[in-house]
VEXDREN-2710 file (C-alpha; in Angstrom, 1 decimal):
% VEXDREN-2710
k/r/px/py/pz
1/MET/-103.0/-32.1/113.4
2/LEU/-101.3/-29.6/111.1
3/LYS/-103.9/-27.4/109.3
4/ILE/-103.1/-25.3/106.3
5/HIS/-105.1/-22.5/104.6
6/ASN/-105.9/-23.8/101.2
7/SER/-106.1/-21.0/98.6
8/LEU/-108.2/-23.2/96.5
9/SER/-111.0/-23.6/99.0
10/GLY/-110.4/-20.5/101.1
11/GLU/-110.4/-22.6/104.3
12/LYS/-108.0/-24.3/106.7
13/GLU/-107.7/-27.9/105.9
14/PRO/-105.8/-30.8/107.6
15/LEU/-102.7/-31.9/105.8
16/ARG/-103.3/-35.5/104.7
17/PRO/-100.3/-36.6/102.6
18/LEU/-101.2/-38.6/99.5
19/VAL/-98.5/-41.0/100.7
20/PRO/-98.6/-41.4/104.5
21/GLY/-95.6/-39.8/106.2
22/LYS/-94.4/-38.2/103.0
23/VAL/-95.0/-34.7/101.6
24/ARG/-94.2/-33.5/98.1
25/MET/-94.1/-29.7/97.7
26/TYR/-93.4/-27.5/94.7
27/VAL/-92.7/-23.8/95.0
28/CYS/-92.3/-21.3/92.2
29/GLY/-88.9/-19.8/92.4
30/VAL/-87.1/-16.8/90.9
31/THR/-86.6/-15.6/87.4
32/VAL/-82.9/-14.9/87.4
33/TYR/-82.4/-11.6/85.6
34/ASP/-81.4/-9.4/88.5
35/TYR/-80.6/-9.5/92.2
36/ILE/-83.4/-10.8/94.4
37/HIS/-85.5/-8.2/96.2
38/LEU/-87.5/-8.2/99.4
39/GLY/-90.5/-9.8/97.8
40/HIS/-88.4/-12.7/96.7
41/ALA/-86.8/-12.9/100.1
42/ARG/-90.2/-13.2/101.8
43/MET/-91.3/-16.0/99.5
44/LEU/-88.1/-17.9/99.9
45/THR/-88.0/-17.5/103.7
46/VAL/-91.7/-18.4/104.1
47/PHE/-91.4/-21.7/102.3
48/ASP/-88.1/-22.5/104.0
49/MET/-89.9/-22.0/107.3
50/ILE/-92.7/-24.3/106.1
51/GLN/-90.5/-27.1/104.9
52/ARG/-88.5/-26.9/108.2
53/HIS/-91.7/-27.4/110.2
54/LEU/-92.9/-30.2/108.0
55/ARG/-89.7/-32.0/108.6
56/ALA/-89.7/-31.2/112.3
57/SER/-93.2/-32.8/112.4
58/GLY/-91.6/-36.1/111.4
59/LEU/-92.7/-36.0/107.7
60/GLU/-90.4/-37.0/104.9
61/VAL/-90.4/-33.9/102.6
62/THR/-89.4/-33.6/98.9
63/TYR/-89.1/-29.9/98.4
64/VAL/-88.8/-28.6/94.8
65/ARG/-88.1/-25.0/94.0
66/ASN/-87.5/-24.1/90.4
67/ILE/-85.4/-21.5/88.6
68/THR/-86.7/-19.7/85.5
69/ASP/-83.6/-19.3/83.5
70/ILE/-85.2/-18.5/80.1
71/ASP/-87.7/-15.6/79.9
72/ASP/-88.4/-12.3/78.1
73/LYS/-86.9/-10.4/80.9
74/ILE/-83.6/-12.4/80.8
75/ILE/-83.3/-11.9/77.1
76/GLU/-84.0/-8.2/77.3
77/ARG/-81.6/-7.5/80.2
78/ALA/-78.9/-9.5/78.5
79/ALA/-79.3/-7.6/75.2
80/ALA/-79.2/-4.3/77.1
81/ASN/-76.0/-5.4/78.9
82/GLY/-74.4/-6.8/75.7
83/GLU/-73.9/-10.3/77.2
84/GLU/-75.1/-13.8/76.5
85/TRP/-78.5/-14.5/78.0
86/SER/-77.2/-17.8/79.5
87/ALA/-74.2/-16.0/81.2
88/LEU/-76.6/-13.4/82.7
89/ALA/-78.8/-16.2/84.0
90/ARG/-75.9/-18.1/85.6
91/ARG/-74.5/-14.9/87.2
92/PHE/-77.8/-14.0/88.9
93/THR/-78.4/-17.6/89.9
94/THR/-75.1/-17.6/91.7
95/ALA/-76.0/-14.2/93.3
96/MET/-79.4/-15.7/94.4
97/HIS/-77.7/-18.7/96.0
98/GLU/-75.4/-16.3/97.9
99/ASP/-78.3/-14.3/99.2
100/CYS/-80.2/-17.5/100.2
101/ALA/-77.1/-18.7/102.1
102/ALA/-77.0/-15.3/104.0
103/LEU/-80.6/-15.8/105.0
104/ARG/-79.8/-19.3/106.2
105/LEU/-82.2/-21.0/103.8
106/ASP/-81.9/-24.7/103.4
107/PRO/-81.3/-25.7/99.8
108/PRO/-84.3/-27.4/98.2
109/ASP/-84.1/-31.1/97.5
110/HIS/-84.4/-30.4/93.8
111/GLU/-83.8/-27.0/92.0
112/PRO/-84.8/-27.6/88.4
113/ARG/-84.0/-25.0/85.7
114/ALA/-86.4/-24.5/82.9
115/THR/-83.7/-25.0/80.2
116/GLU/-83.0/-28.5/81.6
117/TYR/-86.6/-29.6/81.0
118/ILE/-87.2/-28.6/77.4
119/GLY/-87.9/-32.2/76.4
120/ALA/-90.5/-32.6/79.2
121/ILE/-92.1/-29.3/78.2
122/VAL/-92.3/-30.3/74.5
123/ALA/-93.8/-33.7/75.5
124/MET/-96.5/-32.0/77.7
125/ILE/-97.4/-29.6/74.9
126/GLU/-97.7/-32.5/72.5
127/THR/-100.1/-34.2/74.9
128/LEU/-102.2/-31.1/75.2
129/ILE/-102.5/-30.7/71.5
130/ALA/-103.4/-34.4/71.1
131/LYS/-106.2/-34.0/73.7
132/GLY/-107.5/-30.9/72.0
133/TYR/-106.5/-28.5/74.8
134/ALA/-103.9/-26.6/72.7
135/TYR/-103.5/-25.5/69.1
136/VAL/-100.8/-24.1/66.8
137/ALA/-101.7/-20.6/65.8
138/ALA/-101.1/-18.9/62.5
139/ASP/-97.9/-17.2/63.8
140/ARG/-96.6/-20.7/64.8
141/ASP/-97.0/-20.0/68.5
142/VAL/-98.7/-22.9/70.4
143/LEU/-101.5/-21.7/72.6
144/TYR/-103.7/-23.2/75.4
145/ALA/-107.4/-23.1/74.6
146/VAL/-108.8/-21.8/77.9
147/ARG/-112.4/-22.4/76.8
148/ARG/-111.7/-26.2/76.9
149/PHE/-111.0/-26.3/80.6
150/ALA/-114.3/-26.0/82.4
151/GLU/-112.8/-25.3/85.9
152/TYR/-110.6/-22.4/84.8
153/GLY/-110.7/-19.6/87.4
154/ARG/-111.5/-21.8/90.4
155/LEU/-108.2/-20.9/92.2
156/SER/-108.4/-17.2/91.7
157/GLY/-112.2/-16.9/91.9
158/LYS/-112.3/-15.3/88.5
159/ARG/-115.1/-16.0/86.0
160/LEU/-114.3/-16.5/82.3
161/GLU/-117.2/-14.3/81.3
162/ASP/-115.9/-11.4/83.4
163/LEU/-112.3/-11.9/82.1
164/ARG/-113.5/-12.0/78.5
165/ALA/-115.6/-8.9/79.0
166/GLY/-112.4/-7.0/79.9
167/ALA/-110.2/-8.5/77.2
168/ARG/-109.3/-6.8/73.9
169/VAL/-109.6/-9.3/71.1
170/GLU/-107.4/-7.1/68.8
171/ILE/-104.4/-7.7/71.1
172/ASP/-103.6/-10.9/69.3
173/ALA/-105.5/-11.9/66.2
174/ALA/-103.9/-15.4/66.2
175/LYS/-105.8/-16.4/69.3
176/LEU/-109.1/-18.2/69.1
177/ASP/-110.0/-16.7/72.4
178/PRO/-108.5/-13.5/74.0
179/LEU/-107.7/-15.5/77.2
180/ASP/-105.7/-18.2/75.5
181/PHE/-102.1/-18.2/76.6
182/VAL/-98.8/-19.2/75.0
183/LEU/-97.2/-22.6/75.6
184/TRP/-94.5/-22.4/73.0
185/LYS/-93.2/-19.2/71.5
186/ALA/-92.0/-19.3/67.8
187/ALA/-88.4/-18.3/67.4
188/LYS/-87.5/-14.7/66.7
189/PRO/-84.2/-13.6/65.0
190/GLY/-81.4/-13.5/67.5
191/GLU/-83.3/-15.1/70.4
192/PRO/-82.4/-18.4/72.0
193/ALA/-84.4/-21.3/70.6
194/TRP/-84.8/-25.1/70.8
195/PRO/-86.2/-27.5/68.2
196/SER/-89.8/-28.7/68.5
197/PRO/-92.5/-30.4/66.2
198/TRP/-93.9/-26.8/65.6
199/GLY/-90.5/-25.3/64.7
200/SER/-87.7/-23.7/66.7
201/GLY/-88.8/-21.7/69.7
202/ARG/-88.9/-21.6/73.5
203/PRO/-91.3/-22.4/76.2
204/GLY/-93.9/-20.0/77.7
205/TRP/-93.5/-19.3/81.4
206/HIS/-96.5/-21.2/82.7
207/ILE/-95.8/-24.5/81.0
208/GLU/-92.3/-24.7/82.5
209/CYS/-93.6/-25.2/86.1
210/SER/-96.2/-27.7/85.0
211/ALA/-93.6/-29.8/83.3
212/MET/-91.0/-29.5/86.1
213/SER/-93.4/-30.2/88.9
214/THR/-95.0/-33.3/87.4
215/ALA/-91.6/-34.6/86.2
216/LEU/-90.2/-34.5/89.7
217/LEU/-93.3/-35.0/92.0
218/GLY/-95.8/-36.8/89.7
219/CYS/-99.1/-35.6/88.3
220/HIS/-100.8/-35.3/91.7
221/PHE/-98.9/-34.1/94.8
222/ASP/-99.5/-32.5/98.2
223/LEU/-98.5/-28.8/98.3
224/HIS/-97.8/-26.0/95.8
225/GLY/-96.8/-22.5/96.8
226/GLY/-95.6/-19.1/95.7
227/GLY/-96.3/-15.4/96.1
228/MET/-99.8/-14.1/96.1
229/ASP/-99.1/-12.4/92.7
230/LEU/-98.8/-15.8/91.1
231/LYS/-102.3/-17.0/91.9
232/PHE/-103.5/-15.5/88.7
233/PRO/-102.7/-16.1/86.0
234/HIS/-99.6/-18.3/86.6
235/HIS/-101.0/-20.9/89.1
236/GLU/-104.4/-20.8/87.4
237/ASN/-102.7/-21.7/84.1
238/GLU/-100.6/-24.4/85.8
239/ILE/-103.8/-26.1/87.0
240/ALA/-105.4/-26.0/83.6
241/GLN/-102.3/-27.4/81.8
242/SER/-101.4/-30.1/84.4
243/CYS/-105.0/-31.4/84.9
244/ALA/-105.6/-31.5/81.1
245/ALA/-102.3/-33.2/80.3
246/CYS/-102.4/-35.7/83.1
247/GLY/-106.1/-36.4/83.4
248/THR/-105.8/-36.3/87.2
249/PRO/-106.1/-33.8/90.0
250/PHE/-103.0/-31.6/90.3
251/VAL/-102.4/-30.3/93.8
252/ASN/-104.2/-30.9/97.1
253/LEU/-103.3/-27.7/99.0
254/TRP/-102.2/-24.3/97.5
255/LEU/-100.3/-21.8/99.7
256/HIS/-99.7/-18.2/98.9
257/ASN/-97.6/-15.7/100.8
258/GLY/-98.6/-12.0/101.1
259/PHE/-96.9/-9.0/99.6
260/VAL/-94.1/-6.8/101.0
261/ARG/-95.0/-3.2/101.4
262/ILE/-92.5/-0.4/101.9
263/ASN/-93.6/2.3/104.5
264/GLU/-97.2/1.2/103.7
265/GLU/-96.8/1.6/99.9
266/LYS/-96.4/-1.0/97.2
267/MET/-92.7/-1.8/96.5
268/SER/-91.9/-0.3/93.1
269/LYS/-88.9/1.0/91.2
270/SER/-91.0/3.9/89.9
271/LEU/-91.7/5.0/93.5
272/GLY/-88.0/4.8/94.5
273/ASN/-88.7/2.3/97.3
274/PHE/-87.3/-0.8/95.7
275/PHE/-84.8/-2.8/97.8
276/THR/-82.7/-5.8/96.9
277/VAL/-81.7/-8.2/99.6
278/ARG/-78.1/-7.0/99.3
279/ASP/-79.2/-3.4/99.8
280/VAL/-80.9/-4.3/103.1
281/LEU/-78.2/-6.8/104.4
282/SER/-75.5/-4.1/104.0
283/THR/-77.3/-2.0/106.7
284/LEU/-77.9/-4.8/109.3
285/ARG/-76.0/-6.2/112.2
286/ASP/-76.6/-9.7/110.8
287/PRO/-78.7/-11.3/108.0
288/GLU/-80.6/-13.1/110.8
289/VAL/-82.4/-9.7/111.6
290/LEU/-84.0/-9.8/108.1
291/ARG/-85.0/-13.4/108.5
292/TYR/-86.6/-12.7/111.8
293/PHE/-88.5/-9.7/110.3
294/LEU/-89.7/-11.7/107.4
295/ILE/-91.3/-14.4/109.5
296/SER/-92.6/-12.0/112.3
297/SER/-95.9/-11.5/110.4
298/HIS/-98.2/-14.3/109.4
299/TYR/-97.1/-15.6/106.0
300/ARG/-100.5/-15.0/104.3
301/GLY/-100.8/-11.4/105.2
302/PRO/-98.9/-8.4/103.9
303/ILE/-95.8/-7.3/105.8
304/ASN/-94.7/-3.7/106.0
305/TYR/-91.0/-2.9/105.7
306/SER/-89.7/0.2/107.4
307/ALA/-86.7/1.3/109.3
308/ALA/-88.8/1.2/112.5
309/GLN/-90.0/-2.4/111.9
310/LEU/-86.5/-3.5/111.1
311/ALA/-85.1/-1.8/114.2
312/GLN/-87.7/-3.6/116.3
313/ALA/-86.7/-7.0/114.8
314/ASP/-83.1/-6.2/115.5
315/GLU/-83.8/-5.3/119.2
316/THR/-86.0/-8.3/119.7
317/LEU/-83.4/-10.6/118.3
318/LEU/-80.8/-9.0/120.5
319/GLY/-82.9/-9.6/123.5
320/LEU/-83.2/-13.3/122.7
321/TYR/-79.4/-13.6/122.2
322/ARG/-78.8/-11.7/125.5
323/ALA/-81.0/-14.2/127.3
324/LEU/-79.0/-17.1/125.8
325/ASP/-75.7/-15.4/126.7
326/GLY/-74.1/-16.9/129.7
327/ALA/-76.6/-19.7/130.1
328/ALA/-75.2/-23.2/130.7
329/ALA/-75.4/-25.6/127.9
330/GLY/-76.5/-29.2/128.1
331/GLY/-80.1/-28.8/129.3
332/ARG/-83.1/-30.6/127.8
333/ALA/-85.9/-28.5/126.2
334/ASP/-89.0/-27.8/128.3
335/PRO/-91.8/-30.1/126.9
336/ARG/-94.4/-27.4/127.7
337/ALA/-92.7/-24.9/125.5
338/ARG/-92.4/-27.5/122.7
339/THR/-96.2/-28.1/122.9
340/ARG/-97.1/-24.4/122.8
341/PHE/-94.7/-23.8/119.9
342/GLY/-96.0/-26.9/118.0
343/GLU/-99.6/-25.8/118.4
344/ALA/-98.8/-22.4/117.0
345/MET/-97.0/-23.8/114.0
346/ASP/-99.6/-26.5/113.4
347/ASP/-102.2/-23.7/113.1
348/ASP/-101.3/-22.7/109.5
349/PHE/-97.7/-21.9/110.4
350/ASN/-98.6/-19.1/112.9
351/THR/-95.1/-17.6/113.3
352/PRO/-96.2/-14.6/115.3
353/GLU/-97.6/-16.9/118.0
354/ALA/-94.5/-19.2/117.7
355/LEU/-92.2/-16.2/118.2
356/ALA/-94.3/-15.1/121.2
357/VAL/-93.5/-18.5/122.7
358/LEU/-89.8/-17.8/122.2
359/GLN/-90.2/-14.5/124.0
360/GLY/-91.9/-16.2/126.9
361/VAL/-89.1/-18.8/127.1
362/ALA/-86.6/-15.9/127.1
363/ARG/-88.3/-14.2/130.0
364/GLU/-88.3/-17.5/132.0
365/LEU/-84.6/-17.9/131.1
366/ASN/-83.7/-14.4/132.3
367/SER/-85.6/-15.0/135.6
368/ALA/-83.7/-18.3/136.2
369/LYS/-80.4/-16.6/135.5
370/ALA/-81.1/-13.7/137.8
371/ALA/-82.1/-16.1/140.6
372/GLY/-79.1/-18.4/140.1
373/ARG/-81.2/-21.4/139.1
374/VAL/-78.6/-23.0/136.9
375/ALA/-80.6/-26.1/135.9
376/ASP/-83.7/-24.2/135.1
377/ALA/-81.7/-21.7/133.0
378/ALA/-80.1/-24.6/131.1
379/GLU/-83.5/-26.1/130.4
380/GLN/-84.9/-22.8/129.1
381/ALA/-81.8/-22.1/127.1
382/ALA/-82.1/-25.5/125.4
383/SER/-85.8/-24.7/124.7
384/LEU/-84.8/-21.4/123.1
385/ARG/-82.1/-22.9/120.9
386/GLU/-84.3/-25.8/119.8
387/LEU/-87.4/-23.8/119.0
388/GLY/-85.4/-21.0/117.5
389/GLY/-83.6/-23.5/115.3
390/ALA/-87.0/-24.8/114.0
391/LEU/-87.4/-21.3/112.5
392/GLY/-83.8/-20.9/111.4
393/LEU/-83.0/-18.6/114.3
394/LEU/-80.7/-18.4/117.4
395/GLN/-78.1/-20.9/116.2
396/GLN/-75.1/-18.5/116.5
397/GLU/-72.9/-18.1/119.6
398/PRO/-74.5/-15.4/121.7
399/ALA/-71.2/-13.7/122.7
400/VAL/-70.2/-13.5/119.0
401/TYR/-73.6/-12.3/117.8
402/LEU/-73.8/-9.6/120.4
403/LYS/-70.4/-8.1/119.3
404/ARG/-71.7/-7.5/115.8
405/GLY/-72.9/-4.0/114.7
406/ALA/-74.6/-2.6/111.7
407/GLY/-72.4/-1.4/108.8
408/ALA/-68.6/-1.2/108.8
409/PRO/-67.2/-1.2/112.4
410/VAL/-65.3/1.9/113.6
411/LEU/-63.1/-0.4/115.7
412/GLU/-62.3/-4.0/115.1
413/ASP/-63.0/-6.6/117.9
414/ALA/-59.4/-6.8/118.9
415/GLU/-59.2/-3.0/119.4
416/ILE/-62.3/-3.1/121.5
417/ASP/-61.0/-6.0/123.6
418/ALA/-57.8/-3.9/124.2
419/LEU/-59.8/-0.9/125.4
420/VAL/-62.0/-3.0/127.6
421/ALA/-58.8/-4.6/129.1
422/ALA/-57.4/-1.1/129.7
423/ARG/-60.5/0.0/131.4
424/ARG/-60.4/-3.0/133.6
425/ALA/-56.8/-2.3/134.5
426/ALA/-57.7/1.4/135.3
427/ARG/-60.5/0.4/137.6
428/ALA/-58.3/-2.1/139.3
429/ALA/-55.8/0.7/139.9
430/LYS/-58.8/2.8/141.2
431/ASP/-58.3/5.3/138.3
432/PHE/-62.1/5.5/137.8
433/ALA/-61.8/8.7/135.8
434/GLU/-59.8/6.8/133.1
435/GLY/-62.2/3.9/133.3
436/ASP/-65.1/6.3/132.7
437/ARG/-63.3/8.0/129.9
438/ILE/-62.8/4.7/128.1
439/ARG/-66.4/3.7/128.6
440/GLU/-67.6/7.0/127.2
441/ARG/-65.3/6.7/124.2
442/LEU/-66.7/3.2/123.5
443/ALA/-70.3/4.4/124.0
444/ALA/-69.7/7.2/121.5
445/ILE/-69.1/4.6/118.7
446/GLY/-71.9/2.3/119.8
447/ILE/-70.1/-0.1/122.1
448/LEU/-71.9/-0.9/125.3
449/ILE/-70.1/-2.2/128.4
450/GLU/-71.7/-4.5/130.9
451/ASP/-69.9/-5.3/134.2
452/ARG/-70.8/-8.7/135.5
453/PRO/-70.5/-10.2/139.0
454/GLY/-67.0/-11.6/139.7
455/GLY/-65.2/-8.8/137.8
456/ALA/-66.0/-10.1/134.2
457/THR/-66.8/-7.5/131.5
458/GLN/-69.0/-8.1/128.5
459/TRP/-69.3/-5.7/125.5
460/ARG/-71.6/-5.6/122.5
461/ARG/-72.3/-3.3/119.6
462/ALA/-75.5/-1.2/119.9
END
């Protein structure tokens, strides 16, 4: 049985779908005011991996991942650029989709945008006011009254008394309690706004996800995920809003992925170690290297990004593709490998152990190839492709992948093919000095030559 670490209880719990055979999952997506960075990439890749495994387990999954397309950061960035806020949001939404495609992420089943759910947001706020959980402040903002929700702090483990002790009441005199948070922001001159019973304004960030998730998945659903940084206050506030508005439980299992660190430091623009996905992909042999790296550590723990770690992911992935190269197709996956892989993934999506299973299959595949056991090699190759596919890996043609190099190539493939053919001709004519000269020339620009039995020659970029 699949067990998942529930952030709410702090324990691994069996996944028991509310509707047998069906799983409803909501993941907090990206605020589209800039290109996505490595932290976004990890969250997006982790939950792509999770939804893939749920589907591979035979479950019918409804995967919702939202887009925040109205926010203070969007408004501020657009003003600084001298462009319309909506145009900026559309531009970076397109860029996000391009980066997601490069990382081979499956599109979610639904991708709601906050501006498409203003009606649902207003309706939920009206319900909260009617039930006494929200109020209209003197400045016309609508605020959630945290003191009314007795279980506030359960997800994050924070106590209201401790939070209040550290709060400064003078920050906002319109609040009845310093912990109260905004549901609806009264319009300011020049900012985008929508009509509401409390005057023109726009939604607060937290209410957007409550309205979108319940509109698409119902008041009570199976899984909710996001980055560890969202546990408090965002997800804590979602619970308070949704439970109060619906009068039901909200989510059964909460999942949070760990942070990305850069050379053992927190990623930060001020530290000069901030990387967008596009920055990183421009240096790699293939985007699959970044995907492999992002799932090589357990999703709940931190992951350290460094040149050495990325190089290790690159070399490991090369080794898996080299194992597949030249193996016959058409075999059936080894059921023993499937079982080991499934057990790893059913244990709270233990990708390090699942990847170790792939490494073991690759070793068996290499042994079968070396011994000429064609049927065994075909079986192990089928296992490697099938299990790799469950993680979004190893679906490219090995011969094509192995010819890729990082950065702009010094020589194009056709030029390398011509030099390899010239070397083969020189060796056939017993001009071994010329053959060695061509090999050395190719090696100097990172092209490695492998002479195979029967006279065939394979090349790849280092």
